C-alpha angles and dihedrals in degrees: 000000000000121000114244112252114262116248117231137163124229122219090254091055091050090052091049092050091049092051090049090051092050090051088050090053093047090053088057097046090134090063090051089050090052091052091049092050090050090048092051090049091051089047093054090046092052092046093052094045101044114112125222117257111200117195120203116190130191125181129191137172123234116205114190120205124201140179138142124256092225113170092355091070092051092046093050092047088066087069095045099261129125116218094167090089089070091068095079119225134213092286088070097053115135089250089075093063088074090057092043090054089058097038120126092236093058097042094048093048089053093046095054092048115106118258088231102056092196089070127066092210137033137079111353129209088253090057089048090052093052090051103049093040091054094235094122092048091054090051091051092049091052093042093245117141094336094177098035119143141145097250110150092010093129091063098044134342119230118221091255093048091049092051094048091045090054090052091050091048093053091047094049092048092054102037112018114028130067129169127186146148116262087224135006096246098031130095098220111115124202123207118189129182120188120194143144089246116071096201092049092050093049097046093042096055094044095048095044089059092047095047094044091049091054093048094046093050091046091053092043101050104010095107092046091052091051090052090052091050090052092049090048092052091049091047091051092049092050091049091055092049091046092052091049092051091049091056092046092050091050092048092050095056107111116220095206119016120200108226088225095063104048091152089078090082094060094088089051092054092047093049091047091049092050090047091053093049093048090046091054092048091047091051092051094047091047090050091051091047093054091044090052092050091050092048092048093051090050093052101039109113118234119230110190122183111227107176133012130187119265126234093251110061128185111252092211092221114155117246122251095242092050092048092049092047092052093044094050092047091048091049092051092047091048090051091052093049094046093047095051097076090048089050091053090049090048092051092048092053090047091052091049092052090049092052091048093051092048094050 
């Protein structure tokens, strides 16, 4: 049994088929025109319906400082204080600032802050978000929470406010907020907020950086600051006792001592001894206090803002000419793809008629 000959197309046949297809398309130019008109209409519709997407970007640099307490920790431990916490462990690596920027604590504190930061009350960023996203309008149309707002939320959140705030937080985390390093090995952090409201995007990115910086520094050096406050209180107490002993020692000095009553100088000796002991304690506590302050300053990270968003943000809306160009090209491509199956059917029918006429 002989194998059937394999079918193949030469380059000339491919060129002929392509020319035939182009003639087929030219004969149906009116259909192409209809596709282009529909494409232009869709382009105008998209252009008129597209929403602005403002992007506010802030960048800052985080410089970590490190250093061991060494002998200072041991010296301070004699007085019941722990300076080892100043050393900063792995939990305070700069990687964590990215998570702090997106934490619920930071985002919610920013959301309940007033739009006008010079006022303690008024429209908050959360209220602004509900307005420009249309969520509040939908509630009002359905009769749900028609007069809802976040007034007084900074003092205490109501259960409803807390629930709505959690919904806003989840939405912002998924759709509006992004944080990243500018480079893998660098310490420059980028915070970007995208929203349909330019003022919301600008205020959100600025305040997120501020709030996260406060929280990060508080976590990083909070224990060290508390140790310094305790040392300061002890130093102040010792200073008061030392001053009192100094006055008592001075008051106990006899101007003319009768050799027969030598015991009169005993209070003077006791007061002088107590004064010396207190002076020594005060000197040691003061030395530890100054050493703690120096160690804390050496290990306090530096957060320096590099760039902040301007007041005029780009809305990122596509231009009319670009939209029309894409829509016309897409319409033409769609016409070519749709017409191709009909062309194949047309050629098959033409070949069948030719074979019938030949036979």
